[in-house]
C-alpha positions as semicolon CSV with decimal commas, in nm:
position;residue;x (nm);y (nm);z (nm)
1;M;9,778;10,010;7,465
2;P;9,627;10,139;7,144
3;L;9,703;10,290;6,804
4;L;9,857;10,637;6,837
5;V;9,922;10,934;6,611
6;E;10,156;11,206;6,736
7;G;10,122;11,053;7,091
8;R;9,745;11,061;7,106
9;R;9,501;10,761;7,071
10;V;9,326;10,742;6,740
11;R;8,965;10,780;6,753
12;L;8,790;10,492;6,571
13;P;8,604;10,430;6,360
14;Q;8,668;10,708;6,118
15;S;8,764;10,724;5,759
16;A;9,131;10,755;5,643
17;G;9,050;11,096;5,494
18;D;8,897;11,209;5,831
19;L;9,196;11,075;6,024
20;V;9,465;11,251;5,827
21;R;9,267;11,582;5,822
22;A;9,283;11,554;6,217
23;H;9,659;11,508;6,182
24;P;9,841;11,727;5,936
25;P;10,164;11,549;5,948
26;L;10,000;11,234;5,823
27;E;9,828;11,426;5,540
28;E;10,181;11,584;5,459
29;R;10,353;11,237;5,453
30;A;10,078;11,077;5,232
31;R;10,108;11,380;4,992
32;L;10,482;11,348;4,970
33;L;10,468;10,970;4,910
34;R;10,208;11,014;4,644
35;G;10,427;11,274;4,463
36;Q;10,732;11,049;4,444
37;S;10,846;10,897;4,106
38;V;10,840;10,520;4,102
39;Q;11,183;10,357;4,152
40;Q;11,250;10,031;3,973
41;V;11,402;9,787;4,234
42;G;11,650;9,534;4,100
43;P;11,700;9,173;4,239
44;Q;12,020;9,246;4,443
45;G;11,950;9,252;4,813
46;L;11,563;9,235;4,752
47;L;11,317;9,014;4,914
48;Y;10,998;9,037;4,723
49;V;10,689;8,969;4,922
50;Q;10,374;8,833;4,744
51;Q;10,008;8,855;4,850
52;R;9,932;8,697;5,190
53;E;10,307;8,651;5,254
54;L;10,507;8,816;5,535
55;A;10,880;8,889;5,575
56;V;11,073;9,025;5,862
57;T;11,441;9,107;5,905
58;S;11,665;9,367;6,080
59;P;11,969;9,588;5,963
60;K;12,196;9,306;6,100
61;D;12,103;9,098;5,790
62;G;12,393;9,048;5,564
63;S;12,171;8,933;5,270
64;I;11,860;9,137;5,261
65;S;11,866;9,524;5,253
66;I;11,517;9,584;5,086
67;L;11,173;9,441;5,143
68;G;10,906;9,515;4,887
69;S;10,576;9,431;4,721
70;D;10,355;9,569;4,444
71;D;10,048;9,499;4,245
72;A;9,816;9,614;4,517
73;T;9,491;9,755;4,412
74;T;9,242;9,689;4,682
75;C;9,510;9,513;4,885
76;H;9,716;9,719;5,143
77;I;10,097;9,679;5,201
78;V;10,185;9,707;5,570
79;V;10,520;9,788;5,716
80;L;10,576;9,755;6,088
81;R;10,916;9,868;6,231
82;H;11,080;9,882;6,571
83;T;11,275;10,201;6,585
84;G;11,520;10,065;6,851
85;N;11,662;9,759;6,678
86;G;11,537;9,839;6,319
87;A;11,352;9,517;6,294
88;T;11,109;9,557;5,997
89;C;10,817;9,348;5,872
90;L;10,646;9,392;5,536
91;T;10,337;9,213;5,449
92;H;10,070;9,228;5,158
93;C;9,733;9,215;5,308
94;D;9,401;9,140;5,110
95;G;9,151;9,127;5,385
96;T;9,111;8,757;5,401
97;D;9,182;8,738;5,768
98;T;9,296;9,067;5,907
99;R;9,217;8,970;6,277
100;A;9,474;8,668;6,251
101;E;9,719;8,854;6,039
102;V;9,789;9,160;6,255
103;P;9,893;8,963;6,571
104;L;10,121;8,758;6,330
105;I;10,280;9,079;6,203
106;M;10,321;9,202;6,575
107;S;10,481;8,879;6,683
108;S;10,720;8,859;6,397
109;I;10,869;9,187;6,517
110;K;10,856;9,090;6,879
111;A;11,079;8,802;6,801
112;F;11,353;9,046;6,736
113;S;11,284;9,261;7,046
114;D;11,476;9,278;7,374
115;H;11,211;9,416;7,605
116;T;11,472;9,656;7,780
117;Q;11,528;9,801;7,431
118;C;11,458;10,174;7,371
119;G;11,237;10,259;7,067
120;R;10,882;10,231;6,952
121;L;10,665;10,035;6,704
122;E;10,576;10,238;6,397
123;V;10,336;10,126;6,129
124;H;10,290;10,236;5,765
125;L;9,980;10,149;5,566
126;V;9,979;10,200;5,190
127;G;9,750;10,087;4,913
128;G;9,373;10,061;4,802
129;F;9,157;10,321;4,646
130;S;8,801;10,437;4,623
131;D;8,673;10,121;4,472
132;N;8,312;10,055;4,380
133;R;8,277;9,754;4,626
134;Q;8,443;9,951;4,913
135;L;8,670;9,665;4,960
136;S;8,969;9,909;5,024
137;Q;8,759;10,104;5,273
138;K;8,678;9,780;5,459
139;L;9,041;9,669;5,474
140;T;9,165;10,015;5,594
141;H;8,914;9,992;5,882
142;Q;9,011;9,636;5,975
143;L;9,379;9,713;5,992
144;L;9,334;10,019;6,183
145;S;9,085;9,854;6,419
146;E;9,317;9,541;6,472
147;F;9,627;9,749;6,536
148;D;9,428;9,955;6,796
149;R;9,347;9,627;6,966
150;Q;9,699;9,526;7,028
151;A;9,857;9,517;7,372
152;E;10,164;9,734;7,273
153;D;10,151;10,097;7,172
154;V;10,167;10,117;6,783
155;H;10,239;10,464;6,636
156;L;10,078;10,525;6,299
157;V;10,329;10,716;6,089
158;T;10,219;10,669;5,735
159;L;9,863;10,639;5,613
160;C;9,824;10,655;5,230
161;V;9,528;10,417;5,170
162;T;9,184;10,419;5,007
163;E;9,067;10,775;4,935
164;L;9,414;10,908;5,008
165;N;9,570;10,679;4,746
166;D;9,304;10,737;4,480
167;R;9,301;10,911;4,138
168;E;9,002;10,957;3,896
169;E;9,017;10,920;3,524
170;N;8,709;10,929;3,291
171;E;8,486;10,884;3,615
172;N;8,683;10,557;3,704
173;H;8,901;10,525;4,013
174;F;9,241;10,388;4,022
175;P;9,523;10,356;4,305
176;V;9,808;10,610;4,276
177;I;10,049;10,381;4,449
178;H;10,064;10,008;4,360
179;G;10,395;9,906;4,529
180;I;10,643;10,023;4,787
181;A;10,988;9,916;4,904
182;V;11,151;9,968;5,258
183;N;11,511;10,009;5,304
184;I;11,601;9,784;5,618
185;K;11,921;9,994;5,683
186;T;11,779;10,355;5,659
187;A;11,408;10,290;5,712
188;E;11,321;10,478;5,398
189;I;10,989;10,385;5,238
190;Y;10,936;10,481;4,877
191;R;10,723;10,395;4,579
192;A;10,861;10,104;4,377
193;S;10,820;9,858;4,105
194;F;10,984;9,523;4,085
195;P;11,079;9,373;3,741
196;D;11,210;9,062;3,925
197;R;10,963;8,912;4,159
198;G;11,176;8,649;4,304
199;L;11,170;8,283;4,311
200;E;10,891;8,018;4,271
201;E;10,646;8,304;4,174
202;E;10,380;8,056;4,037
203;L;10,414;7,818;4,326
204;R;10,368;8,109;4,573
205;A;10,075;8,249;4,366
206;A;9,918;7,921;4,343
207;R;9,909;7,892;4,727
208;A;9,746;8,228;4,751
209;L;9,489;8,172;4,487
210;T;9,381;7,845;4,649
211;G;9,306;8,025;4,973
212;G;9,630;7,971;5,169
213;P;9,675;8,198;5,480
214;M;9,932;8,453;5,566
215;I;10,263;8,300;5,617
216;S;10,626;8,405;5,688
217;I;10,871;8,321;5,397
218;Y;11,204;8,428;5,538
219;D;11,421;8,304;5,831
220;A;11,628;8,606;5,921
221;K;11,857;8,394;6,153
222;T;11,976;8,173;5,871
223;E;11,906;8,442;5,609
224;Q;11,732;8,181;5,400
225;L;11,417;8,213;5,189
226;R;11,181;7,918;5,286
227;I;10,912;7,809;5,042
228;G;10,656;7,551;5,149
229;P;10,589;7,260;5,189
230;Y;10,241;7,375;5,097
231;S;9,917;7,187;5,063
232;W;9,603;7,288;4,878
233;M;9,289;7,150;4,722
234;P;9,228;7,125;4,350
235;F;9,128;7,458;4,210
236;P;8,745;7,432;4,120
237;H;8,667;7,440;3,745
238;V;9,035;7,522;3,637
239;D;8,961;7,404;3,285
240;F;8,656;7,628;3,247
241;W;8,854;7,936;3,365
242;L;9,143;7,854;3,128
243;Q;8,889;7,860;2,838
244;Q;8,752;8,204;2,944
245;D;8,860;8,524;2,745
246;D;9,055;8,799;2,923
247;K;8,744;9,006;3,001
248;Q;8,581;8,713;3,191
249;I;8,900;8,638;3,390
250;L;8,926;9,015;3,483
251;E;8,565;9,039;3,587
252;N;8,543;8,725;3,792
253;L;8,886;8,677;3,945
254;S;8,990;9,030;4,020
255;T;8,853;9,251;4,316
256;S;8,902;9,563;4,090
257;P;8,887;9,475;3,719
258;L;8,952;9,828;3,574
259;A;9,245;9,898;3,810
260;E;9,452;9,586;3,763
261;P;9,803;9,622;3,595
262;P;9,841;9,503;3,233
263;H;9,996;9,168;3,331
264;F;9,726;9,059;3,575
265;V;9,549;8,820;3,328
266;E;9,865;8,665;3,217
267;H;9,966;8,607;3,583
268;I;9,634;8,457;3,671
269;R;9,651;8,233;3,348
270;S;9,993;8,115;3,427
271;T;9,895;8,043;3,798
272;L;9,585;7,839;3,673
273;M;9,801;7,646;3,428
274;F;10,031;7,566;3,732
275;L;9,728;7,458;3,939
276;K;9,618;7,237;3,641
277;K;9,948;7,068;3,629
278;H;9,974;7,046;4,014
279;P;9,610;6,996;4,147
280;S;9,761;6,927;4,477
281;P;10,128;6,963;4,583
282;T;10,333;6,650;4,552
283;S;10,685;6,526;4,611
284;A;10,772;6,670;4,266
285;L;10,724;7,021;4,411
286;F;10,865;6,948;4,762
287;P;11,097;6,654;4,751
288;G;11,085;6,467;5,076
289;N;10,797;6,699;5,178
290;K;11,066;6,959;5,283
291;A;11,084;7,341;5,221
292;L;11,261;7,470;4,922
293;L;11,559;7,682;5,066
294;Y;11,732;7,966;4,901
295;K;12,012;8,202;5,006
296;K;12,147;8,526;4,852
297;N;12,496;8,462;4,677
298;E;12,784;8,708;4,682
299;G;12,626;8,888;4,381
300;G;12,291;8,959;4,595
301;L;12,084;8,698;4,386
302;W;11,907;8,390;4,517
303;E;12,069;8,051;4,497
304;K;11,909;7,721;4,580
305;I;12,069;7,538;4,873
306;S;12,009;7,167;4,991
307;S;11,720;7,094;5,217
308;P;11,826;7,002;5,573
309;G;11,897;6,637;5,593
310;S;11,899;6,574;5,218
């Protein structure tokens, strides 16, 4: 069955703007979300999700109470939730392979589901803006189309994307919302920023910059963050890129140079430096070619634990 709004099948293709105008509750929800102030989310109980990462858990989780992601410009943050058991998946999609990613999101939630359980699947899409290259518009269309192709009914509850998440300043366009968080216990979704982006930030960013696909980073059964082991090819011309000024990095390594957050170039430089130091992942990064495992301690912060069998 297809993508539904208010119990009716969504007519596709159509723009996000046309879609919400046909469904006033969607338009009102987007307006309310845009109007929120941004909440700073601390590290306690937080699982931060980077680009091309996916995390899923449920209210039974004793370690994680909040999933979140930010720095979305043309990217979209997707939240899929089962209203019966509260299983919630958050992912940061950049349009690399939406056709493969949406079934991955769906199957991650299904892993928690009992088929006899009451409830429905609800999806929330946030991010993007009216960018010159229309990358946001393309990603919005891809996500709506792929959710519409799924066998299960998926109810579209929040649509704050592309032209619905756009503001104009001096004839340039910018996203209104860059980041969101979802409270696993209450299902509240709100605008958020994250001073602490979690563990192994450069390692995880290196995987994405070198073209790694969407992956799940959290095992809700063991309540462990699992990083790697990853593999990648040496980043082409890394020395050349490290010699470039900020303007060149912005213009060539961003999908939306004018809309990036202030720390974007610094983040790219540190990731490139990491890739120069580690042209391909080795035992230095993943001892014994095993995942790096972390678990929340009693204070709600990540702590490294021994790899299985080590």
